[in-house]
C-alpha positions in Angstrom: 30.5 26.6 13.0 32.3 26.5 10.0 31.0 27.4 6.5 30.8 24.6 5.4 28.6 23.7 8.3 26.8 26.7 8.0 25.8 25.2 3.7 24.2 21.9 4.9 22.3 23.6 7.6 20.7 25.9 5.0 20.0 22.6 3.1 18.1 21.9 6.3 15.7 25.0 6.6 12.3 25.8 6.1 13.4 28.5 3.9 15.5 25.7 1.5 12.5 23.8 1.6 10.8 26.7 0.5 12.1 27.2 -2.2 11.6 24.3 -4.3 7.9 24.0 -3.1 7.5 27.8 -4.6 8.6 25.3 -7.8 5.9 23.2 -7.7 3.2 25.7 -7.1 4.5 27.9 -9.5 3.8 24.4 -11.9 0.9 23.0 -10.5 -1.8 22.7 -13.4 -5.2 20.5 -14.0 -3.9 18.7 -16.8 -0.8 16.7 -15.2 -2.2 16.9 -11.8 -5.7 15.6 -12.1 -4.5 12.7 -13.3 -2.6 11.8 -10.6 -5.6 12.5 -8.1 -7.5 9.8 -10.1 -5.0 7.4 -9.5 -3.9 8.2 -5.8 -8.0 8.1 -5.3 -8.1 4.4 -5.9 -5.7 3.0 -3.7 -5.4 1.3 -0.1 -4.4 4.5 0.7 -7.7 6.3 0.0 -9.7 3.7 1.9 -7.0 4.4 5.1 -8.1 8.0 5.2 -11.7 7.8 3.8 -12.8 4.3 4.5 -13.0 3.6 0.6 -11.3 4.0 -2.8 -13.3 6.6 -4.8 -14.4 6.9 -8.4 -14.9 11.2 -9.1 -16.5 13.0 -11.9 -14.8 15.1 -14.0 -15.9 18.3 -11.9 -15.6 16.8 -8.4 -11.8 16.2 -9.4 -11.8 19.7 -10.4 -13.1 20.7 -7.2 -10.3 18.8 -5.4 -7.3 20.3 -7.4 -9.0 23.7 -6.5 -9.1 23.0 -3.0 -5.3 22.2 -3.1 -4.2 25.0 -5.1 -6.6 27.2 -2.1 -4.9 25.5 0.8 -1.5 24.3 -0.9 0.8 24.1 2.8 -2.0 22.1 4.7 -0.8 19.6 1.9 3.2 19.8 1.8 5.1 17.3 2.9 8.9 16.1 2.6 10.6 12.6 1.6 13.7 10.9 2.3 14.9 7.5 0.6 13.8 8.7 -2.9 10.4 7.0 -2.2 7.6 9.6 -1.6 5.0 6.4 -0.7 2.0 6.2 -2.3 -0.2 9.9 -1.6 1.7 12.4 -3.4 0.3 14.0 -6.6 3.8 16.3 -7.5 6.8 16.5 -6.0 10.5 17.5 -6.8 13.8 16.6 -5.6 16.4 18.8 -3.7 18.9 16.7 -6.5 22.4 18.2 -6.3 23.7 21.3 -4.7 26.8 22.6 -5.6 28.4 25.6 -4.4 31.4 27.4 -6.0 34.1 27.6 -3.4 36.4 30.2 -5.3 35.7 33.3 -4.3 34.4 32.6 -0.9 35.0 35.0 1.8 36.2 35.3 5.4 34.2 38.1 7.2 35.7 37.5 10.4 38.8 38.0 8.6 38.5 40.1 5.8 40.3 37.6 3.6 39.2 34.8 1.1 39.5 31.6 2.7 42.3 29.3 1.4 41.4 27.1 -1.3 43.2 24.2 1.1 40.9 24.8 4.0 38.2 25.1 1.9 38.9 21.3 0.0 39.4 20.3 3.8 36.5 21.3 5.6 34.1 20.6 2.5 35.4 17.2 2.4 34.5 16.3 5.9 31.0 17.5 5.3 30.7 14.8 2.4 30.9 17.2 -0.2 32.7 16.2 -3.8 34.7 18.6 -4.2 35.4 18.9 -8.2 38.8 19.8 -10.1 37.6 23.1 -11.3 37.1 25.0 -7.2 33.5 23.1 -7.0 32.2 21.4 -3.9 28.6 19.3 -4.4 26.5 17.8 -2.0 23.6 14.7 -3.1 20.6 15.3 -2.2 18.8 13.6 -5.1 17.0 11.1 -2.4 15.3 13.9 -0.2 12.8 16.7 -1.5 9.3 17.9 -1.3 5.5 16.8 -2.8 2.4 16.9 -2.5 0.4 15.0 -0.1 -3.1 14.4 -1.1 -4.0 12.8 2.0 -2.1 15.2 4.3 -4.9 17.3 5.7 -8.7 16.4 5.3 -10.4 17.5 1.9 -14.5 18.0 2.4 -16.1 16.8 -0.9 -13.6 13.6 0.1 -14.6 13.0 3.2 -18.9 13.2 2.5 -18.1 11.1 -0.6 -16.4 8.8 1.6 -18.9 8.6 4.5 -20.9 7.0 1.3 -19.3 4.8 -0.1 -18.9 3.4 3.6 -22.5 3.1 3.5 -22.7 1.5 0.6 -19.7 -1.3 1.6 -22.3 -1.7 4.5 -24.8 -2.6 2.5 -22.4 -5.5 1.0 -21.5 -7.2 4.0 -25.3 -7.3 5.1 -25.5 -8.8 1.4 -22.3 -11.4 2.1 -23.3 -12.0 4.9 -26.7 -13.6 4.0 -24.9 -15.2 1.2 -22.7 -17.1 3.9 -25.9 -18.3 5.7 -27.6 -19.5 2.2 -24.8 -21.9 1.5 -25.2 -23.2 5.2 -21.3 -24.8 5.1 -20.6 -27.0 7.8 -16.8 -27.0 9.1 -14.6 -24.1 9.4 -17.5 -21.9 8.2 -20.1 -22.7 10.2 -23.8 -21.7 9.5 -24.6 -20.0 12.9 -24.4 -16.2 12.5 -21.5 -14.7 14.4 -19.1 -17.2 12.0 -21.4 -16.2 8.8 -21.0 -12.8 9.6 -17.2 -13.3 10.3 -16.7 -14.8 7.1 -17.9 -12.0 5.1 -15.9 -10.1 6.2 -12.8 -11.9 5.7 -14.4 -12.1 2.3 -14.5 -8.3 1.3 -11.4 -7.8 2.7 -9.9 -10.1 0.9 -11.1 -9.2 -1.9 -10.0 -5.1 -1.7 -6.2 -6.1 -0.6 -6.7 -8.8 -4.2 -7.8 -5.9 -6.0 -4.7 -4.0 -5.1 -2.9 -7.2 -6.0 -1.3 -7.7 -2.6 -2.8 -11.3 -2.0 -4.3 -14.0 -4.9 -6.2 -17.6 -4.0 -4.8 -20.4 -6.6 -5.4 -23.9 -6.7 -2.8 -26.3 -8.4 -4.1 -30.3 -9.3 -3.4 -32.5 -6.2 -0.3 -35.2 -6.5 -1.1 -37.5 -4.0 -3.3 -40.5 -4.5 -6.5 -39.5 -2.4 -6.6 -43.2 -0.7 -3.1 -42.9 -0.7 -3.5 -40.1 1.9 -6.9 -40.9 4.1 -6.1 -44.6 3.0 -9.2 -47.1 0.8 -12.3 -46.6 1.8 -14.5 -50.1 3.4 -17.6 -49.2 1.8 -17.6 -49.6 -1.7 -20.4 -46.9 -2.5 -19.1 -44.5 -1.0 -15.4 -45.0 -2.5 -17.6 -45.3 -6.0 -18.9 -41.8 -5.1 -15.5 -40.4 -4.1 -13.8 -41.9 -7.7 -16.7 -40.7 -9.6 -16.7 -36.8 -8.2 -12.8 -37.0 -8.8 -13.2 -38.2 -12.4 -16.2 -35.1 -12.5 -14.4 -32.6 -10.5 -10.7 -33.0 -10.4 -8.6 -33.1 -7.0 -6.8 -29.9 -5.9 -4.4 -28.4 -3.8 -5.4 -24.9 -2.8 -3.2 -21.9 -1.0 -3.4 -18.7 -0.3 -0.7 -16.3 -1.2 0.9 -12.8 -0.2 3.4 -10.5 -2.3 6.5 -9.8 -0.9 7.0 -6.4 -1.0 11.0 -6.1 -1.2 11.6 -8.4 -4.3 7.3 -8.3 -5.5 7.6 -12.4 -5.3 4.4 -14.1 -4.3 5.0 -16.1 -1.0 2.7 -19.6 0.1 1.3 -18.8 3.5 -1.3 -21.2 3.8 -2.7 -24.1 1.6 -5.4 -27.8 2.0 -5.0 -30.6 0.0 -7.5 -33.2 -1.5 -10.2 -30.4 -2.3 -12.8 -31.9 -4.3 -15.0 -29.2 -5.4 -16.7 -28.2 -8.9 -15.7 -24.3 -8.2 -12.7 -25.5 -5.3 -11.8 -21.7 -5.2 -15.5 -20.6 -4.3 -15.7 -19.9 -0.3 -19.5 -20.3 -0.4 -18.8 -23.9 -2.1 -15.7 -24.7 -0.1 -15.4 -24.2 3.3 -11.9 -24.3 3.7 -11.0 -20.8 1.2 -12.5 -18.8 4.0 -9.8 -20.1 6.7 -6.9 -19.6 3.5 -8.2 -15.9 3.0 -7.6 -15.2 6.6 -3.8 -16.4 6.8 -3.3 -14.3 3.8 -4.2 -10.9 6.1 -2.9 -12.5 9.2 0.1 -12.5 7.1 -0.1 -8.9 5.7 -0.3 -8.1 9.2 3.2 -9.3 10.3 5.0 -8.4 7.1 3.9 -4.9 6.5 4.9 -2.4 9.0 3.0 0.1 7.2 -0.5 -2.0 6.2 -0.9 -2.0 9.6 -2.4 1.5 9.7 -4.3 0.7 6.5 -6.0 -2.6 8.4 -6.7 -0.3 11.4 -8.3 2.2 9.4 -10.7 -0.4 7.6 -11.9 -2.4 11.1 -10.0 -5.7 9.6 -9.3 -6.0 13.6 -13.4 -6.9 13.4 -12.2 -10.2 12.1 -9.8 -11.6 15.5 -12.8 -11.0 17.7 -13.4 -14.6 17.3 -9.7 -15.6 16.5 
């Protein structure tokens, strides 16, 4: 192993990493860190770890900060590819490493290395060699960070447990609302179907809060009777025309946000929706199915979110699929 290889090997060592972690530790302060803790706790990553996004008091945030500071090593983590994920509360990149080549000594021969030899071996290892005799190695995409969810914090675990109980209460309330709505078609009015619909709705709302999915409508371009044919029953036809004039005729659709380009992508849609509130799942019984399609699409396209769905018991949604 030549000197260039030994230096690169050092860059991958715990000793090298510990220098940067020490810098983070030395500058770890409440003023900068507590706002970041507050932000990370209001995320779907927090729901994965503790079952719910959490809102803490100033005293509780201070307690979380103190716990991390006193147990610093439990939360140390590394990143590669410039991205630390959504859990970091402080980070430091390794940046560009600089090595002075002039004066490097070969202890085996007791002679200095020649500049020609050093430039050759450092170039082979991916270093950039400057005219002033320095070798540079770009590590700006790598570094260390403090991962709020690397280790479990007792206070957050307890708060998550209490929030989960509240979420169960919300599920019961939503289930009862679907039972009372007595919708037909996809949703149905039986207990099993209404429980499934309640789970879909609540989990869709969670993802909607994080701007990962959305539901929208647009005016239907085609004529109702061109699609379904002329209605022979005149009174029924008049009732349809009156409803269209009163509420409008819409196409309702669900979309997911593309992780790569941040644009919205169509997942599913249903046309000829004639409702006072076409996006209301308690009025339009097709809405739940559109929401369900969006959730399934996210599970297929976002690898990271698969863990989120698993932790949030999204698998329950598919017991009736």
